[in-house]
Structure formats: C-alpha cells, structure tokens
Phi, psi and omega in degrees: 000124178302152180267166183297322182300317179293313183295317181299310176302320176299316183292317180300314179296317181297322185273348176076035175266126166276161177295335173295313181290329176295314176300315180296322180290319176298322177293317179300326183283353169116004174246118190284128175206172177238153176291330177291329173300309179294325176294325176291317172304320179291338182253000176085012176278346171226147182220012187234041183293154176285166176295328180296315178298316183291325179294317178294322177290319184292324181293322184294314186272356173060050179225156179292143176302316180299322178292319183297328183273356175111008182294149181278072172238163186301139179287135174294349179252010180301333178272358180095357181293132178246359176067191177212150180289141178309138193294336183261008184294335178257004183288331178270103184301152174300138177284128177262153174297160183289171178288108190257141173273179185304319183298311180299317184303308184298316177293310184299316176302313178294322175302315174291323176300310180301321184293323179292316180295327176300331179269003179074027182253145167280163172302321175297319174295319180292316178299322183293320184289335175244022168066044177221160179294140176309324179297332170301310184294311180293323179296321178296308178298333183263007177063036184296133178294125174088000172297116177272092179265119179305140177292329178302321177296323178293315176302311178301320177304309184302315182301318182299323182276001171089014178270091181252340184294143192293318186283330175290320175301310184293332174302327183269309190294330182294331176280322181295326174290345190073026182278340180207153175280150181296142172261178180298330184287347182271001176301137190297337180291346177264119184308149193296320176305324172284316177309313183296319181291313182304317178302318175297316178304315191290329181271348188286154179259335176220124180245119173251127189222142174237115182242137177238002183241313185227164174303146175308128181301337172290356182235007188271146168279167183300305182299323177292328181295312178296327176286331177297314181296318181296321188278340185253342184272149174217124351297177184298132188281148180292159170307321181293320176298312185301312181301315184293321181294323182287321174302316179297316173308318186286323181296319179299324182289339185301315181296324182288332178279346179284160179300319183262019181285169181290164173266131181251127178232114192239135173238126192238134181289149181298327180305328180297321184293322185279336186278102190275064186290337186255002190092155181310308183297308178300319179292319175302317184289336185281324178290327178294323178294319174301324175289321178294321184284336183283344179269358179281139184304332181264007177237131170240123178238127178233147178244136170269118184289158176299344179265007183305136180288349181231127176223114184287145178274079185206156167286167169306149188207153172233134175250142183238138179242128184240152173289341184230015173205168180291151183296151176229169173231136176253118185256121182274103181262186188292320178224030175190149170258117180267110181263127186239156178215187182061227184293332177306328184289336188294322182297319180288330173292319177296320182295323184286329177293309184295324175308306185296332174285323179287328183279170179294144175290160188304325177296316182292327180299321181294325173295320181295309178305317181291321180297309183293327173302309184298322177292326176291333181295329182295339185267352184275000000 
C-alpha cells in the first residue's frame, strides 16, 4: 500500500503545487498550517496528520481522502488528468524583504547562517525543507546585493531553525523588512534570545526589574560584572567570553546614562548584597556604586530584607514600558528569556507592586547598602 508521503508528493506534483503554495491555500481556506509541515508530510518526516488536515489537503488537491492515505483505490491521475492550480494562487505576489543597506544585509545573513548551523543543516538541506532553492539560502546569508528574497522565505527559515517566539522573530524580521538599522545588540555574537531582550530594554522608557541572584546588570561595576559571568556560566567561561559579556553589560548601561535613557526601578533581594562573588573589595565597590546610583533622579532602588513578608514564586524578571507599544515582561531563565505580553504581564505587574510595598523604602535601602558595605570593608 502506498504511503501518505508518496501519495501527497504525487498529488502536489500533478496539481502543480509547491508545499509553500499548498500551505498558503489551505490557510486561506481557514485551516492554519505551514509549508514546513506539509513538506515534512510529503517526505515522510511526519506521519500523524489530523483528519481535518487530511480533508483540507484532499479538497485542495482534488483527490479522495482514502486515496491520499494510501487506500487501494483507483488513482485520480490514472487517466493522465493533471488538474489545474487554483486560478488565484499567484495573484498575491511574494512579499520581498526591504531594500537593505550593507549593514542590514550583513547582520541578517550572519544571523540566519548561525541559526542554520546551530540546527546542523547545510544550505541545501535548509532550502529543501522549506521548498526554496539552495541559492536563496546562500544569497541571503552572504548578503548578496540586489537579491530579491521573499520575506516568506525568511519567515520559513526562522520557523525551520526553531525561532518561533514572537519577539525573537520580530528582532530578525524588522531588519529583513528594512524597518530599522541594526543595533549593537543585533551582533551575531549575542544569542538571539538575549538580543531580543536587549533590544526591548534599549527602547523602553521605564525598566522595572526584580533580581534574586545578582546585582541588576544595568547597575553593575566592571569587576562585579566579570565575577557574575564567571559565577553563572557552565562550563566555566573563557577569558574572551568574560570580556565580551562585560563589554555588553557596559554597553547596556550607556542607554541608562543618556539624556533620553529609561527610568530604572530595581528591587534586589538582600542575599544579593551578601553574596560576595567578587571578593570583599570588589563587592564593597559594587555596593558603593549602588549607593551612588540610587541617588540619581532616574533610578529607584529597593532591597527586600530576609524578613520580607512577600517572596514571589518567580525567576528574576524585567518589565519594559514603551511610548509606542504595550508593556512586556522578560522572565530570565537558565538559557532563555521568555518575553510575555498581553494578559500575561498582569501577574508580574501585581508581583512587582507587592514587592515595592514589602521592600525597604529607597531611603532605608541606602542605609542597608551602607551597613553591608561597611561590614565588608572590615574584611579587607
């Protein structure tokens, strides 16, 4: 008995559909799908479609569902009839990437190349899996001038590479559409999940952050930032990685120091002050820096004492408010930042509000910082 993959591939060829066009037609008919999914079905890489999906494909390709799944019934193409592609399938021209300058092409291409290599795919394999020519993949990655690349292809490649989170995709697609110039946070050396969060941070007018392990990066000194990288990375980071991470932290702070920079409101657990990851001298210097920064008009710093009546059941998180879009929250996990929006932000907003009530007031926080710093200085 013929397999679903064999029959689907045959039907697509006879009806003149690429997997991309088939996916677009099925989606337009009301059933959301992707051409990657249909491609995988046609290659036998997926074998468990729902009846709804099978019915939609059979209707599109004008074949019986039973024949499509491999039943031993007459082929709809046995008489040589090849059918015809839907008349409006080409009426919508492909969306092309924006007219990109050299910097945009370079950043977009390098990001896509690294994502592909991280999935262990060659350009030919990636092209085959999203139904585009290998030359499309390589031309985008190499930043070839004048290449007209459908934006649909870039979106399909991101999906293939596992980039499904909205804000991570948008970090790439906003460059592909030519809507913005790349920032330092778009450099390919910075992982995409980190880059997406940094981009949001750079655009924010208000940053609220809750930290339970380390001093907030926007308030770290150079020595403390280096110690934080060494203390948190697994395996132990190389000197080059530490240097690059510290440089990134300092660049993040540039926005806070600028006239148009964001307002920062940070709540830090008292254990952060007591965790001497950088040695007594460096830790004391970090606390002095926190005292100085807390006196800045655009910085509010509060400490939650060990006796605090409220401890949220949450990983460290940062909330960003913007002048031109709804607020979002970035939950800082081990190897990813989960960026949430909409109703998901409400719970974190409530948690932060409760934290600010339970924590020391800003004036008391300075006293706490001074007390801990002075105890450390006795150890030097």
